[in-house]
MIMI-678830 format. One record per residue (C-alpha): residue number from 0; residue in three letters; x, y, z. Coordinates in nm, 3 decimals, always signed. Layout:
REM residues N
(pt NUM; 'ALA'; (X; Y; Z)) ...
This chain:
REM residues 71
(pt 0; 'MET'; (-1.975; +0.993; -1.293)) (pt 1; 'ALA'; (-2.161; +0.675; -1.369)) (pt 2; 'ILE'; (-2.111; +0.724; -1.743)) (pt 3; 'LEU'; (-1.739; +0.782; -1.689)) (pt 4; 'ALA'; (-1.716; +0.470; -1.470)) (pt 5; 'ASP'; (-1.891; +0.270; -1.742)) (pt 6; 'ALA'; (-1.652; +0.408; -2.005)) (pt 7; 'VAL'; (-1.352; +0.306; -1.794)) (pt 8; 'THR'; (-1.491; -0.044; -1.748)) (pt 9; 'MET'; (-1.573; -0.084; -2.116)) (pt 10; 'GLY'; (-1.230; +0.046; -2.214)) (pt 11; 'TYR'; (-1.051; -0.209; -1.997)) (pt 12; 'LEU'; (-1.275; -0.489; -2.122)) (pt 13; 'ALA'; (-1.222; -0.389; -2.485)) (pt 14; 'ALA'; (-0.846; -0.377; -2.437)) (pt 15; 'SER'; (-0.848; -0.720; -2.276)) (pt 16; 'TYR'; (-1.081; -0.917; -2.501)) (pt 17; 'LEU'; (-1.109; -0.755; -2.844)) (pt 18; 'PRO'; (-0.854; -0.815; -3.118)) (pt 19; 'LEU'; (-0.716; -0.466; -3.176)) (pt 20; 'SER'; (-0.465; -0.341; -3.429)) (pt 21; 'PRO'; (-0.111; -0.277; -3.301)) (pt 22; 'GLU'; (-0.156; +0.100; -3.343)) (pt 23; 'ILE'; (-0.454; +0.099; -3.107)) (pt 24; 'VAL'; (-0.303; -0.146; -2.858)) (pt 25; 'GLU'; (-0.008; +0.089; -2.818)) (pt 26; 'TYR'; (-0.235; +0.357; -2.669)) (pt 27; 'THR'; (-0.497; +0.155; -2.481)) (pt 28; 'GLY'; (-0.297; +0.160; -2.158)) (pt 29; 'VAL'; (-0.253; +0.536; -2.173)) (pt 30; 'PHE'; (-0.621; +0.586; -2.256)) (pt 31; 'GLY'; (-0.724; +0.356; -1.971)) (pt 32; 'GLU'; (-0.502; +0.541; -1.725)) (pt 33; 'LEU'; (-0.641; +0.878; -1.834)) (pt 34; 'LEU'; (-0.996; +0.751; -1.786)) (pt 35; 'TRP'; (-0.903; +0.615; -1.443)) (pt 36; 'ILE'; (-0.752; +0.952; -1.343)) (pt 37; 'ALA'; (-1.058; +1.138; -1.470)) (pt 38; 'LEU'; (-1.291; +0.906; -1.280)) (pt 39; 'HIS'; (-1.113; +0.923; -0.946)) (pt 40; 'GLY'; (-1.004; +1.286; -0.971)) (pt 41; 'GLY'; (-1.345; +1.397; -1.093)) (pt 42; 'THR'; (-1.511; +1.257; -0.784)) (pt 43; 'GLY'; (-1.297; +1.476; -0.560)) (pt 44; 'ILE'; (-1.354; +1.784; -0.773)) (pt 45; 'ILE'; (-1.730; +1.733; -0.766)) (pt 46; 'TYR'; (-1.716; +1.686; -0.388)) (pt 47; 'VAL'; (-1.523; +2.011; -0.338)) (pt 48; 'VAL'; (-1.744; +2.211; -0.575)) (pt 49; 'LEU'; (-2.084; +2.085; -0.459)) (pt 50; 'ASN'; (-2.027; +2.045; -0.083)) (pt 51; 'ASN'; (-2.075; +2.393; +0.065)) (pt 52; 'SER'; (-1.890; +2.335; +0.391)) (pt 53; 'VAL'; (-1.587; +2.187; +0.215)) (pt 54; 'ASN'; (-1.604; +2.464; -0.046)) (pt 55; 'GLU'; (-1.600; +2.738; +0.220)) (pt 56; 'LYS'; (-1.316; +2.572; +0.412)) (pt 57; 'LEU'; (-1.110; +2.541; +0.091)) (pt 58; 'LYS'; (-1.169; +2.909; +0.005)) (pt 59; 'LEU'; (-1.063; +3.013; +0.355)) (pt 60; 'THR'; (-0.750; +2.799; +0.337)) (pt 61; 'LEU'; (-0.655; +2.939; -0.004)) (pt 62; 'LYS'; (-0.707; +3.298; +0.116)) (pt 63; 'LYS'; (-0.479; +3.230; +0.413)) (pt 64; 'ALA'; (-0.216; +3.077; +0.185)) (pt 65; 'VAL'; (-0.223; +3.376; -0.052)) (pt 66; 'HIS'; (-0.200; +3.618; +0.241)) (pt 67; 'PHE'; (+0.093; +3.419; +0.384)) (pt 68; 'CYS'; (+0.278; +3.423; +0.050)) (pt 69; 'ARG'; (+0.232; +3.798; +0.006)) (pt 70; 'SER'; (+0.367; +3.886; +0.351)) 
């Protein structure tokens, strides 16, 4: 996560301060947003996968939802 956070920071700094060609500037905002989504969404995914109590609760909730949809 730290590497991804550093990449997001460096991407925003590069877009702000470096003279970039118009072709690259056109996509820097999209690239920055994708990095931001990956950083903040990845934290939640890691939390759900690695935290056993949250993982078990999520599995139980999903099983109940599937059972509810089938009935």
